[in-house]
PyMOL Python script that loads the backbone (N, CA, C, O; Angstrom):
from pymol import cmd

cmd.read_pdbstr("""\
ATOM      1  N   MET A   1       0.959  -1.100  -0.109  1.00  0.00           N
ATOM      2  CA  MET A   1       0.017  -0.069   0.020  1.00  0.00           C
ATOM      3  C   MET A   1       0.873   1.419  -0.158  1.00  0.00           C
ATOM      4  O   MET A   1       0.489   2.419  -0.764  1.00  0.00           O
ATOM      5  N   ILE A   2       2.130   1.218   0.563  1.00  0.00           N
ATOM      6  CA  ILE A   2       2.822   2.528   0.607  1.00  0.00           C
ATOM      7  C   ILE A   2       3.534   2.967  -0.683  1.00  0.00           C
ATOM      8  O   ILE A   2       3.859   4.109  -1.006  1.00  0.00           O
ATOM      9  N   VAL A   3       3.737   1.614  -1.469  1.00  0.00           N
ATOM     10  CA  VAL A   3       4.380   1.935  -2.856  1.00  0.00           C
ATOM     11  C   VAL A   3       3.406   2.551  -3.879  1.00  0.00           C
ATOM     12  O   VAL A   3       3.642   3.403  -4.735  1.00  0.00           O
ATOM     13  N   LEU A   4       1.985   1.767  -3.519  1.00  0.00           N
ATOM     14  CA  LEU A   4       0.661   2.496  -4.237  1.00  0.00           C
ATOM     15  C   LEU A   4       0.325   4.026  -4.139  1.00  0.00           C
ATOM     16  O   LEU A   4      -0.194   4.758  -4.982  1.00  0.00           O
ATOM     17  N   GLY A   5       0.772   4.302  -2.863  1.00  0.00           N
ATOM     18  CA  GLY A   5       0.253   5.287  -2.393  1.00  0.00           C
ATOM     19  C   GLY A   5       1.183   6.659  -2.970  1.00  0.00           C
ATOM     20  O   GLY A   5       0.834   7.808  -3.243  1.00  0.00           O
ATOM     21  N   VAL A   6       2.642   5.905  -3.020  1.00  0.00           N
ATOM     22  CA  VAL A   6       3.706   7.020  -3.749  1.00  0.00           C
ATOM     23  C   VAL A   6       3.351   7.154  -5.058  1.00  0.00           C
ATOM     24  O   VAL A   6       3.297   8.261  -5.592  1.00  0.00           O
ATOM     25  N   VAL A   7       3.059   5.948  -5.734  1.00  0.00           N
ATOM     26  CA  VAL A   7       2.773   5.972  -7.128  1.00  0.00           C
ATOM     27  C   VAL A   7       1.806   6.938  -7.445  1.00  0.00           C
ATOM     28  O   VAL A   7       2.022   7.781  -8.315  1.00  0.00           O
ATOM     29  N   LEU A   8       0.654   6.880  -6.748  1.00  0.00           N
ATOM     30  CA  LEU A   8      -0.512   8.013  -7.019  1.00  0.00           C
ATOM     31  C   LEU A   8      -0.235   9.287  -6.771  1.00  0.00           C
ATOM     32  O   LEU A   8      -0.715  10.218  -7.418  1.00  0.00           O
ATOM     33  N   LEU A   9       0.664   9.424  -5.687  1.00  0.00           N
ATOM     34  CA  LEU A   9       1.082  10.830  -5.414  1.00  0.00           C
ATOM     35  C   LEU A   9       1.972  11.425  -6.717  1.00  0.00           C
ATOM     36  O   LEU A   9       1.637  12.452  -7.307  1.00  0.00           O
ATOM     37  N   ILE A  10       3.060  10.690  -7.048  1.00  0.00           N
ATOM     38  CA  ILE A  10       3.776  11.190  -8.319  1.00  0.00           C
ATOM     39  C   ILE A  10       2.776  11.213  -9.510  1.00  0.00           C
ATOM     40  O   ILE A  10       2.902  12.234 -10.186  1.00  0.00           O
ATOM     41  N   VAL A  11       1.811  10.348  -9.944  1.00  0.00           N
ATOM     42  CA  VAL A  11       1.105  10.499 -10.864  1.00  0.00           C
ATOM     43  C   VAL A  11      -0.054  11.673 -10.889  1.00  0.00           C
ATOM     44  O   VAL A  11      -0.448  12.253 -11.901  1.00  0.00           O
ATOM     45  N   GLY A  12      -0.466  11.870  -9.659  1.00  0.00           N
ATOM     46  CA  GLY A  12      -1.488  13.120  -9.215  1.00  0.00           C
ATOM     47  C   GLY A  12      -0.522  14.516  -9.539  1.00  0.00           C
ATOM     48  O   GLY A  12      -0.842  15.466 -10.252  1.00  0.00           O
ATOM     49  N   PHE A  13       0.582  14.351  -8.887  1.00  0.00           N
ATOM     50  CA  PHE A  13       1.223  15.642  -9.090  1.00  0.00           C
ATOM     51  C   PHE A  13       1.878  15.925 -10.532  1.00  0.00           C
ATOM     52  O   PHE A  13       2.041  17.094 -10.883  1.00  0.00           O
ATOM     53  N   LEU A  14       2.230  14.932 -11.312  1.00  0.00           N
ATOM     54  CA  LEU A  14       2.540  15.051 -12.677  1.00  0.00           C
ATOM     55  C   LEU A  14       1.428  15.499 -13.833  1.00  0.00           C
ATOM     56  O   LEU A  14       1.574  16.196 -14.836  1.00  0.00           O
ATOM     57  N   THR A  15       0.294  14.840 -13.308  1.00  0.00           N
ATOM     58  CA  THR A  15      -0.901  15.081 -14.208  1.00  0.00           C
ATOM     59  C   THR A  15      -1.902  16.294 -13.732  1.00  0.00           C
ATOM     60  O   THR A  15      -2.745  16.746 -14.507  1.00  0.00           O
ATOM     61  N   GLY A  16      -1.743  16.767 -12.438  1.00  0.00           N
ATOM     62  CA  GLY A  16      -2.243  17.711 -12.023  1.00  0.00           C
ATOM     63  C   GLY A  16      -3.843  17.358 -11.385  1.00  0.00           C
ATOM     64  O   GLY A  16      -4.637  18.232 -11.035  1.00  0.00           O
ATOM     65  N   ILE A  17      -4.072  16.044 -11.334  1.00  0.00           N
ATOM     66  CA  ILE A  17      -5.225  15.670 -10.848  1.00  0.00           C
ATOM     67  C   ILE A  17      -5.433  15.490  -9.452  1.00  0.00           C
ATOM     68  O   ILE A  17      -5.042  14.537  -8.778  1.00  0.00           O
ATOM     69  N   SER A  18      -6.202  16.671  -9.001  1.00  0.00           N
ATOM     70  CA  SER A  18      -6.229  16.612  -7.500  1.00  0.00           C
ATOM     71  C   SER A  18      -6.735  15.220  -6.693  1.00  0.00           C
ATOM     72  O   SER A  18      -6.167  14.930  -5.641  1.00  0.00           O
ATOM     73  N   ILE A  19      -7.752  14.418  -7.182  1.00  0.00           N
ATOM     74  CA  ILE A  19      -8.422  13.528  -6.800  1.00  0.00           C
ATOM     75  C   ILE A  19      -7.111  12.473  -6.801  1.00  0.00           C
ATOM     76  O   ILE A  19      -6.900  12.064  -5.659  1.00  0.00           O
ATOM     77  N   VAL A  20      -6.486  12.110  -7.473  1.00  0.00           N
ATOM     78  CA  VAL A  20      -5.520  11.151  -7.474  1.00  0.00           C
ATOM     79  C   VAL A  20      -4.373  11.629  -6.285  1.00  0.00           C
ATOM     80  O   VAL A  20      -3.835  10.814  -5.536  1.00  0.00           O
ATOM     81  N   TRP A  21      -4.164  12.763  -6.263  1.00  0.00           N
ATOM     82  CA  TRP A  21      -3.096  13.096  -5.219  1.00  0.00           C
ATOM     83  C   TRP A  21      -3.758  13.003  -3.804  1.00  0.00           C
ATOM     84  O   TRP A  21      -3.134  12.705  -2.785  1.00  0.00           O
ATOM     85  N   THR A  22      -5.128  13.300  -3.860  1.00  0.00           N
ATOM     86  CA  THR A  22      -5.740  12.936  -2.631  1.00  0.00           C
ATOM     87  C   THR A  22      -5.599  11.569  -1.880  1.00  0.00           C
ATOM     88  O   THR A  22      -5.112  11.356  -0.770  1.00  0.00           O
ATOM     89  N   ILE A  23      -6.196  10.633  -2.851  1.00  0.00           N
ATOM     90  CA  ILE A  23      -6.163   9.375  -3.005  1.00  0.00           C
ATOM     91  C   ILE A  23      -4.868   8.824  -2.440  1.00  0.00           C
ATOM     92  O   ILE A  23      -4.816   8.262  -1.346  1.00  0.00           O
ATOM     93  N   GLY A  24      -3.897   8.998  -3.183  1.00  0.00           N
ATOM     94  CA  GLY A  24      -2.272   8.609  -2.786  1.00  0.00           C
ATOM     95  C   GLY A  24      -2.128   9.250  -1.447  1.00  0.00           C
ATOM     96  O   GLY A  24      -1.523   8.475  -0.707  1.00  0.00           O
ATOM     97  N   ILE A  25      -2.426  10.290  -0.886  1.00  0.00           N
ATOM     98  CA  ILE A  25      -2.246  10.617   0.588  1.00  0.00           C
ATOM     99  C   ILE A  25      -2.744   9.707   1.672  1.00  0.00           C
ATOM    100  O   ILE A  25      -2.149   9.389   2.702  1.00  0.00           O
ATOM    101  N   ILE A  26      -4.118   9.287   1.204  1.00  0.00           N
ATOM    102  CA  ILE A  26      -4.756   8.522   2.268  1.00  0.00           C
ATOM    103  C   ILE A  26      -4.230   6.935   1.817  1.00  0.00           C
ATOM    104  O   ILE A  26      -4.130   6.083   2.700  1.00  0.00           O
ATOM    105  N   VAL A  27      -3.986   6.686   0.744  1.00  0.00           N
ATOM    106  CA  VAL A  27      -3.579   5.161   1.044  1.00  0.00           C
ATOM    107  C   VAL A  27      -2.039   5.440   1.334  1.00  0.00           C
ATOM    108  O   VAL A  27      -1.643   4.349   1.743  1.00  0.00           O
ATOM    109  N   LEU A  28      -1.163   6.151   1.341  1.00  0.00           N
ATOM    110  CA  LEU A  28       0.058   6.336   1.820  1.00  0.00           C
ATOM    111  C   LEU A  28      -0.037   6.143   3.379  1.00  0.00           C
ATOM    112  O   LEU A  28       0.704   5.362   3.976  1.00  0.00           O
ATOM    113  N   VAL A  29      -1.014   6.919   4.007  1.00  0.00           N
ATOM    114  CA  VAL A  29      -0.888   6.937   5.434  1.00  0.00           C
ATOM    115  C   VAL A  29      -1.765   5.636   5.983  1.00  0.00           C
ATOM    116  O   VAL A  29      -1.502   5.203   7.105  1.00  0.00           O
ATOM    117  N   ILE A  30      -2.506   5.195   5.419  1.00  0.00           N
ATOM    118  CA  ILE A  30      -3.093   3.801   5.632  1.00  0.00           C
ATOM    119  C   ILE A  30      -1.991   2.930   5.791  1.00  0.00           C
ATOM    120  O   ILE A  30      -1.789   2.371   6.869  1.00  0.00           O
ATOM    121  N   GLY A  31      -1.242   2.763   4.780  1.00  0.00           N
ATOM    122  CA  GLY A  31      -0.134   2.089   4.562  1.00  0.00           C
ATOM    123  C   GLY A  31       0.963   2.145   5.803  1.00  0.00           C
ATOM    124  O   GLY A  31       1.239   1.193   6.533  1.00  0.00           O
ATOM    125  N   LEU A  32       1.377   3.123   5.856  1.00  0.00           N
ATOM    126  CA  LEU A  32       2.258   3.640   7.192  1.00  0.00           C
ATOM    127  C   LEU A  32       1.813   3.166   8.398  1.00  0.00           C
ATOM    128  O   LEU A  32       2.519   2.503   9.157  1.00  0.00           O
ATOM    129  N   VAL A  33       0.391   3.552   8.665  1.00  0.00           N
ATOM    130  CA  VAL A  33      -0.265   3.072   9.916  1.00  0.00           C
ATOM    131  C   VAL A  33      -0.241   1.277  10.002  1.00  0.00           C
ATOM    132  O   VAL A  33      -0.038   0.660  11.048  1.00  0.00           O
ATOM    133  N   LEU A  34      -0.452   0.752   8.891  1.00  0.00           N
ATOM    134  CA  LEU A  34      -0.674  -0.846   8.988  1.00  0.00           C
ATOM    135  C   LEU A  34       0.914  -1.200   9.076  1.00  0.00           C
ATOM    136  O   LEU A  34       1.199  -2.263   9.626  1.00  0.00           O
ATOM    137  N   PHE A  35       1.865  -0.465   8.623  1.00  0.00           N
ATOM    138  CA  PHE A  35       3.290  -0.764   8.675  1.00  0.00           C
ATOM    139  C   PHE A  35       3.775  -0.690  10.154  1.00  0.00           C
ATOM    140  O   PHE A  35       4.355  -1.619  10.717  1.00  0.00           O
ATOM    141  N   ALA A  36       3.482   0.490  10.717  1.00  0.00           N
ATOM    142  CA  ALA A  36       3.761   0.528  12.166  1.00  0.00           C
ATOM    143  C   ALA A  36       2.914  -0.388  13.264  1.00  0.00           C
ATOM    144  O   ALA A  36       3.364  -0.623  14.386  1.00  0.00           O
ATOM    145  N   MET A  37       1.894  -0.775  12.890  1.00  0.00           N
ATOM    146  CA  MET A  37       1.437  -1.805  13.619  1.00  0.00           C
ATOM    147  C   MET A  37       1.877  -2.939  13.768  1.00  0.00           C
ATOM    148  O   MET A  37       2.104  -3.530  14.823  1.00  0.00           O
ATOM    149  N   GLY A  38       2.073  -3.434  12.243  1.00  0.00           N
ATOM    150  CA  GLY A  38       2.712  -4.596  12.278  1.00  0.00           C
ATOM    151  C   GLY A  38       3.996  -4.825  12.670  1.00  0.00           C
ATOM    152  O   GLY A  38       4.303  -6.007  12.825  1.00  0.00           O
ATOM    153  N   SER A  39       5.099  -3.714  12.937  1.00  0.00           N
ATOM    154  CA  SER A  39       6.336  -3.700  13.140  1.00  0.00           C
ATOM    155  C   SER A  39       6.395  -3.778  14.804  1.00  0.00           C
ATOM    156  O   SER A  39       7.393  -4.240  15.358  1.00  0.00           O
ATOM    157  N   MET A  40       5.179  -3.262  15.601  1.00  0.00           N
ATOM    158  CA  MET A  40       5.011  -3.267  16.855  1.00  0.00           C
ATOM    159  C   MET A  40       4.745  -4.741  17.586  1.00  0.00           C
ATOM    160  O   MET A  40       4.759  -5.086  18.767  1.00  0.00           O
ATOM    161  N   GLY A  41       4.523  -5.376  16.468  1.00  0.00           N
ATOM    162  CA  GLY A  41       3.971  -6.947  17.052  1.00  0.00           C
ATOM    163  C   GLY A  41       2.720  -7.294  16.971  1.00  0.00           C
ATOM    164  O   GLY A  41       2.351  -8.466  16.886  1.00  0.00           O
ATOM    165  N   ARG A  42       1.688  -5.940  16.998  1.00  0.00           N
ATOM    166  CA  ARG A  42       0.104  -6.498  16.880  1.00  0.00           C
ATOM    167  C   ARG A  42      -0.085  -7.070  15.409  1.00  0.00           C
ATOM    168  O   ARG A  42       0.466  -6.795  14.343  1.00  0.00           O
ATOM    169  N   ALA A  43      -1.020  -7.918  15.746  1.00  0.00           N
ATOM    170  CA  ALA A  43      -1.489  -8.736  14.522  1.00  0.00           C
ATOM    171  C   ALA A  43      -2.613  -7.698  13.864  1.00  0.00           C
ATOM    172  O   ALA A  43      -3.567  -7.105  14.369  1.00  0.00           O
ATOM    173  N   VAL A  44      -2.133  -7.740  12.657  1.00  0.00           N
ATOM    174  CA  VAL A  44      -2.834  -6.834  11.722  1.00  0.00           C
ATOM    175  C   VAL A  44      -3.490  -7.914  10.473  1.00  0.00           C
ATOM    176  O   VAL A  44      -2.802  -8.548   9.673  1.00  0.00           O
ATOM    177  N   GLY A  45      -4.909  -7.920  10.554  1.00  0.00           N
ATOM    178  CA  GLY A  45      -5.689  -8.613   9.766  1.00  0.00           C
ATOM    179  C   GLY A  45      -5.396 -10.023   9.806  1.00  0.00           C
ATOM    180  O   GLY A  45      -5.515 -10.721   8.799  1.00  0.00           O
ATOM    181  N   GLY A  46      -4.965 -10.541  11.079  1.00  0.00           N
ATOM    182  CA  GLY A  46      -4.853 -12.053  11.297  1.00  0.00           C
ATOM    183  C   GLY A  46      -3.258 -12.468  11.030  1.00  0.00           C
ATOM    184  O   GLY A  46      -2.767 -13.594  11.107  1.00  0.00           O
ATOM    185  N   ARG A  47      -2.664 -11.325  10.725  1.00  0.00           N
ATOM    186  CA  ARG A  47      -1.210 -11.518  10.475  1.00  0.00           C
ATOM    187  C   ARG A  47      -0.130 -10.898  11.531  1.00  0.00           C
ATOM    188  O   ARG A  47      -0.397  -9.778  11.965  1.00  0.00           O
ATOM    189  N   ARG A  48       1.079 -11.538  11.985  1.00  0.00           N
ATOM    190  CA  ARG A  48       1.746 -10.734  13.117  1.00  0.00           C
ATOM    191  C   ARG A  48       2.577  -9.732  12.201  1.00  0.00           C
ATOM    192  O   ARG A  48       2.986  -8.690  12.713  1.00  0.00           O
ATOM    193  N   HIS A  49       2.810  -9.977  11.027  1.00  0.00           N
ATOM    194  CA  HIS A  49       3.604  -8.668  10.203  1.00  0.00           C
ATOM    195  C   HIS A  49       3.020  -8.399   9.104  1.00  0.00           C
ATOM    196  O   HIS A  49       2.504  -9.339   8.499  1.00  0.00           O
ATOM    197  N   TYR A  50       2.952  -7.202   8.611  1.00  0.00           N
ATOM    198  CA  TYR A  50       2.278  -6.683   7.591  1.00  0.00           C
ATOM    199  C   TYR A  50       3.378  -6.108   6.561  1.00  0.00           C
ATOM    200  O   TYR A  50       3.973  -5.037   6.685  1.00  0.00           O
ATOM    201  N   TYR A  51       3.518  -7.009   5.557  1.00  0.00           N
ATOM    202  CA  TYR A  51       4.512  -6.191   4.620  1.00  0.00           C
ATOM    203  C   TYR A  51       3.767  -5.998   3.388  1.00  0.00           C
ATOM    204  O   TYR A  51       4.276  -5.387   2.448  1.00  0.00           O
TER     205      TYR A  51
END
""", "prot")
cmd.dss("prot")
cmd.show_as("cartoon", "prot")
cmd.util.cbc("prot")
cmd.orient("prot")
């Protein structure tokens, strides 16, 4: 999700489409939260690690 968020941010910035930029920010933040929860040892979606 982190990679998808970064790709959407880049595409939104280059094309000037603000909705893609906004979706990229949201996906990136969700990916970072899931990554942080997974690295702290919390089970995320039934998995101990989120990759």
